[in-house]
Structures are given as C-alpha cells and as structure tokens.
C-alpha atoms as an extended CHARMM CRD file, in Angstrom:
* protein
*
       123  EXT
         1         1  MET       CA            133.1740000000      103.5270000000      154.2640000000  PROA      1               0.0000000000
         2         2  GLU       CA            131.4680000000      100.2220000000      154.8300000000  PROA      2               0.0000000000
         3         3  GLY       CA            132.5230000000       99.7240000000      158.4380000000  PROA      3               0.0000000000
         4         4  PRO       CA            134.0840000000      101.6570000000      161.2390000000  PROA      4               0.0000000000
         5         5  SER       CA            137.8230000000      102.1280000000      161.1450000000  PROA      5               0.0000000000
         6         6  ASP       CA            140.1400000000      103.1950000000      163.9330000000  PROA      6               0.0000000000
         7         7  GLY       CA            138.8190000000      106.2820000000      165.6560000000  PROA      7               0.0000000000
         8         8  GLN       CA            135.2170000000      105.6780000000      164.5940000000  PROA      8               0.0000000000
         9         9  THR       CA            132.3160000000      103.8400000000      166.1520000000  PROA      9               0.0000000000
        10        10  ILE       CA            128.8110000000      102.9770000000      165.0420000000  PROA      10              0.0000000000
        11        11  LEU       CA            125.9600000000      104.7570000000      166.7860000000  PROA      11              0.0000000000
        12        12  GLY       CA            122.6590000000      102.9070000000      166.7030000000  PROA      12              0.0000000000
        13        13  PRO       CA            119.2460000000      104.4420000000      167.2100000000  PROA      13              0.0000000000
        14        14  GLY       CA            119.0470000000      104.3050000000      171.0110000000  PROA      14              0.0000000000
        15        15  ASP       CA            116.0560000000      105.0060000000      173.1260000000  PROA      15              0.0000000000
        16        16  ALA       CA            117.5390000000      108.1420000000      174.6560000000  PROA      16              0.0000000000
        17        17  TYR       CA            117.0930000000      111.8250000000      173.9420000000  PROA      17              0.0000000000
        18        18  VAL       CA            120.0910000000      114.1340000000      173.8340000000  PROA      18              0.0000000000
        19        19  ASN       CA            120.1800000000      117.8270000000      173.0700000000  PROA      19              0.0000000000
        20        20  SER       CA            123.1140000000      120.1840000000      173.1180000000  PROA      20              0.0000000000
        21        21  SER       CA            121.4930000000      122.4700000000      175.6640000000  PROA      21              0.0000000000
        22        22  THR       CA            119.2610000000      120.2750000000      177.8160000000  PROA      22              0.0000000000
        23        23  ALA       CA            118.5240000000      116.6010000000      178.2960000000  PROA      23              0.0000000000
        24        24  PRO       CA            115.4910000000      115.4640000000      180.2490000000  PROA      24              0.0000000000
        25        25  VAL       CA            116.3440000000      113.4710000000      183.3520000000  PROA      25              0.0000000000
        26        26  ASP       CA            114.9060000000      109.9700000000      183.2100000000  PROA      26              0.0000000000
        27        27  THR       CA            114.2720000000      107.9230000000      186.3260000000  PROA      27              0.0000000000
        28        28  THR       CA            115.2120000000      104.6040000000      184.7460000000  PROA      28              0.0000000000
        29        29  SER       CA            118.8720000000      103.7140000000      185.0500000000  PROA      29              0.0000000000
        30        30  ARG       CA            119.0260000000      102.2330000000      181.5280000000  PROA      30              0.0000000000
        31        31  SER       CA            117.7830000000      105.4050000000      179.8650000000  PROA      31              0.0000000000
        32        32  SER       CA            119.9750000000      107.6720000000      181.9510000000  PROA      32              0.0000000000
        33        33  LEU       CA            122.9960000000      105.5000000000      181.0990000000  PROA      33              0.0000000000
        34        34  HSD       CA            122.2280000000      105.9080000000      177.3790000000  PROA      34              0.0000000000
        35        35  VAL       CA            121.7880000000      109.6460000000      177.7980000000  PROA      35              0.0000000000
        36        36  SER       CA            125.1150000000      110.0160000000      179.5810000000  PROA      36              0.0000000000
        37        37  LYS       CA            126.8980000000      108.0090000000      176.8660000000  PROA      37              0.0000000000
        38        38  LEU       CA            125.3460000000      110.0960000000      174.1140000000  PROA      38              0.0000000000
        39        39  GLN       CA            126.0970000000      113.3570000000      175.9150000000  PROA      39              0.0000000000
        40        40  LYS       CA            129.7890000000      112.4940000000      175.6530000000  PROA      40              0.0000000000
        41        41  LEU       CA            129.3960000000      112.4990000000      171.8590000000  PROA      41              0.0000000000
        42        42  LEU       CA            128.0530000000      116.0460000000      171.6290000000  PROA      42              0.0000000000
        43        43  TYR       CA            129.9670000000      118.1650000000      169.1240000000  PROA      43              0.0000000000
        44        44  ARG       CA            131.9950000000      115.1980000000      167.8610000000  PROA      44              0.0000000000
        45        45  ARG       CA            132.4270000000      114.7590000000      164.1150000000  PROA      45              0.0000000000
        46        46  MET       CA            129.9080000000      112.2790000000      162.7530000000  PROA      46              0.0000000000
        47        47  LEU       CA            129.6950000000      110.7450000000      159.2740000000  PROA      47              0.0000000000
        48        48  ILE       CA            126.2320000000      109.5130000000      158.3180000000  PROA      48              0.0000000000
        49        49  GLY       CA            125.4860000000      107.5220000000      155.1950000000  PROA      49              0.0000000000
        50        50  VAL       CA            121.9720000000      107.7110000000      153.7720000000  PROA      50              0.0000000000
        51        51  ASN       CA            120.0260000000      106.0890000000      150.9560000000  PROA      51              0.0000000000
        52        52  HSD       CA            121.2280000000      106.6690000000      147.3840000000  PROA      52              0.0000000000
        53        53  GLY       CA            124.9120000000      106.7540000000      148.4050000000  PROA      53              0.0000000000
        54        54  ARG       CA            125.0330000000      110.2160000000      149.9260000000  PROA      54              0.0000000000
        55        55  TYR       CA            127.0480000000      111.0430000000      153.0630000000  PROA      55              0.0000000000
        56        56  PHE       CA            126.7900000000      113.8670000000      155.5780000000  PROA      56              0.0000000000
        57        57  LEU       CA            129.6970000000      114.9670000000      157.7520000000  PROA      57              0.0000000000
        58        58  GLY       CA            129.0200000000      117.3240000000      160.6250000000  PROA      58              0.0000000000
        59        59  LEU       CA            129.0460000000      117.8630000000      164.3560000000  PROA      59              0.0000000000
        60        60  PHE       CA            126.6280000000      115.7170000000      166.3760000000  PROA      60              0.0000000000
        61        61  HSD       CA            124.0370000000      118.0690000000      167.8630000000  PROA      61              0.0000000000
        62        62  CYS       CA            121.2590000000      115.7730000000      169.1140000000  PROA      62              0.0000000000
        63        63  ILE       CA            119.2990000000      112.5440000000      168.6480000000  PROA      63              0.0000000000
        64        64  ASP       CA            115.6730000000      111.8740000000      169.5940000000  PROA      64              0.0000000000
        65        65  LYS       CA            113.8470000000      108.7200000000      170.7330000000  PROA      65              0.0000000000
        66        66  GLN       CA            113.0280000000      107.8100000000      167.1380000000  PROA      66              0.0000000000
        67        67  GLY       CA            116.7210000000      107.9140000000      166.1470000000  PROA      67              0.0000000000
        68        68  ASN       CA            116.5650000000      111.1050000000      164.0630000000  PROA      68              0.0000000000
        69        69  ILE       CA            119.9230000000      112.8820000000      164.1930000000  PROA      69              0.0000000000
        70        70  ILE       CA            120.6770000000      116.5870000000      163.8860000000  PROA      70              0.0000000000
        71        71  LEU       CA            124.1030000000      117.6190000000      162.5870000000  PROA      71              0.0000000000
        72        72  GLN       CA            125.4420000000      121.1560000000      162.6260000000  PROA      72              0.0000000000
        73        73  ASP       CA            128.0090000000      122.6670000000      160.2520000000  PROA      73              0.0000000000
        74        74  SER       CA            127.3190000000      119.7480000000      157.9340000000  PROA      74              0.0000000000
        75        75  VAL       CA            128.6330000000      119.0250000000      154.4590000000  PROA      75              0.0000000000
        76        76  GLU       CA            126.9390000000      116.6990000000      151.9630000000  PROA      76              0.0000000000
        77        77  TYR       CA            129.0950000000      114.4070000000      149.8420000000  PROA      77              0.0000000000
        78        78  ARG       CA            127.6680000000      112.6380000000      146.8090000000  PROA      78              0.0000000000
        79        79  SER       CA            128.9730000000      111.0150000000      143.6900000000  PROA      79              0.0000000000
        80        80  ALA       CA            128.7240000000      113.1180000000      140.5260000000  PROA      80              0.0000000000
        81        81  ARG       CA            127.8700000000      110.0000000000      138.5360000000  PROA      81              0.0000000000
        82        82  HSD       CA            126.7260000000      106.5390000000      139.4810000000  PROA      82              0.0000000000
        83        83  SER       CA            130.1360000000      104.9430000000      138.9380000000  PROA      83              0.0000000000
        84        84  PRO       CA            132.3350000000      104.2000000000      141.9580000000  PROA      84              0.0000000000
        85        85  SER       CA            135.3590000000      105.9160000000      140.4120000000  PROA      85              0.0000000000
        86        86  SER       CA            133.6130000000      109.2580000000      139.8620000000  PROA      86              0.0000000000
        87        87  PRO       CA            134.6640000000      112.2120000000      142.0440000000  PROA      87              0.0000000000
        88        88  MET       CA            132.6060000000      113.2500000000      145.0510000000  PROA      88              0.0000000000
        89        89  GLU       CA            130.7480000000      116.5560000000      144.9250000000  PROA      89              0.0000000000
        90        90  GLN       CA            130.2960000000      118.4700000000      148.1480000000  PROA      90              0.0000000000
        91        91  ARG       CA            128.0750000000      121.2790000000      149.3490000000  PROA      91              0.0000000000
        92        92  CYS       CA            127.7660000000      123.0190000000      152.6960000000  PROA      92              0.0000000000
        93        93  LEU       CA            124.3730000000      122.6620000000      154.3570000000  PROA      93              0.0000000000
        94        94  GLY       CA            124.6480000000      123.9310000000      157.9290000000  PROA      94              0.0000000000
        95        95  LEU       CA            122.1340000000      122.4870000000      160.4120000000  PROA      95              0.0000000000
        96        96  ILE       CA            120.2800000000      119.4130000000      159.1030000000  PROA      96              0.0000000000
        97        97  LEU       CA            118.0160000000      116.6520000000      160.3930000000  PROA      97              0.0000000000
        98        98  ILE       CA            118.6060000000      113.1230000000      159.1190000000  PROA      98              0.0000000000
        99        99  PRO       CA            115.6220000000      110.8000000000      159.6490000000  PROA      99              0.0000000000
       100       100  ALA       CA            116.4090000000      107.3730000000      161.0870000000  PROA      100             0.0000000000
       101       101  ALA       CA            114.5610000000      105.6920000000      158.2030000000  PROA      101             0.0000000000
       102       102  CYS       CA            116.9960000000      107.1940000000      155.6690000000  PROA      102             0.0000000000
       103       103  ARG       CA            120.1890000000      106.3860000000      157.5950000000  PROA      103             0.0000000000
       104       104  SER       CA            122.2870000000      103.4670000000      156.3600000000  PROA      104             0.0000000000
       105       105  SER       CA            125.4600000000      103.9960000000      158.4330000000  PROA      105             0.0000000000
       106       106  CYS       CA            126.7160000000      106.2080000000      161.2200000000  PROA      106             0.0000000000
       107       107  HSD       CA            130.3130000000      106.7090000000      162.3650000000  PROA      107             0.0000000000
       108       108  VAL       CA            131.6050000000      108.8740000000      165.2000000000  PROA      108             0.0000000000
       109       109  ASP       CA            135.1920000000      110.0170000000      165.7860000000  PROA      109             0.0000000000
       110       110  CYS       CA            136.1750000000      108.7980000000      169.2550000000  PROA      110             0.0000000000
       111       111  PHE       CA            138.7480000000      106.8760000000      171.2700000000  PROA      111             0.0000000000
       112       112  ILE       CA            138.8570000000      103.0740000000      171.3830000000  PROA      112             0.0000000000
       113       113  GLU       CA            137.5150000000      102.9890000000      174.9790000000  PROA      113             0.0000000000
       114       114  GLU       CA            134.4790000000      104.9970000000      173.8780000000  PROA      114             0.0000000000
       115       115  GLN       CA            133.9550000000      102.6690000000      170.9150000000  PROA      115             0.0000000000
       116       116  ILE       CA            133.7520000000       99.6920000000      173.2500000000  PROA      116             0.0000000000
       117       117  SER       CA            131.3160000000      101.3960000000      175.6240000000  PROA      117             0.0000000000
       118       118  LEU       CA            129.0940000000      102.6110000000      172.7600000000  PROA      118             0.0000000000
       119       119  LEU       CA            128.7510000000       99.1180000000      171.3550000000  PROA      119             0.0000000000
       120       120  SER       CA            126.6650000000       98.2710000000      174.4190000000  PROA      120             0.0000000000
       121       121  LEU       CA            123.9930000000      100.9160000000      173.5990000000  PROA      121             0.0000000000
       122       122  ASP       CA            121.7580000000       98.3900000000      171.8390000000  PROA      122             0.0000000000
       123       123  LYS       CA            121.7820000000       95.9300000000      174.7540000000  PROA      123             0.0000000000
C-alpha cells in the first residue's frame, strides 16, 4: 500500500472546497478547476493511510481548504500487533473526519484518465 496501483490515484491537499451537497462558486479559474476535479471524486472509494499504520476505507464525502477529508461508511483497518505479518483488525466507523496532519497516504479508485488529470492538482 505504499504507492498507487492500477485504478488508484493520489489525492493531495488541494486548495479547493468540495461538499456532497453544495460547493461554493469561486471566481478564480484555478480554484474552480480544482473544485470540478474533486467533485468528480464524490462518493468514490478512498483509502487513507494515517500515522501509526492505520488505514481508513470509505466513500469520499468532502475535503476542505486545509485538506481535512470526510469519509462516509468508513471502515478502519489496523494491525493487531506491530509485526508486518500479523492479521488486520477492522471495525466499522461510519462518518469520520481525517485531519490533513495525520494523513500519510491517500488513494482513490478511478480510471487512468482521471489519474492523469488529478496529478495536476498540485500545480
């Protein structure tokens, strides 16, 4: 789970705000381009790695300007022990907020064309 594989792309903390119900309209073309790209990711499966080796899998619900991500219908995966061969424990969490400061990786299920366009979010 170190890097994206086929069907996944890395989502960086952009400077756009996206919500599942509304997204504020920004007058700058750069911001509105980021918003439109992120709106296409709504309700896609997202795998987020956080500090201490835990992972959260859920549906992308929104991201704010600070890069905090909200997942819905999420499941936490963590190692039962600190050895790499130990089995992963899981628990259902529902709606969660993952702060940008805690996030170590972020992968989104999408097509290859979307992966290429999302790589330009940081530019």
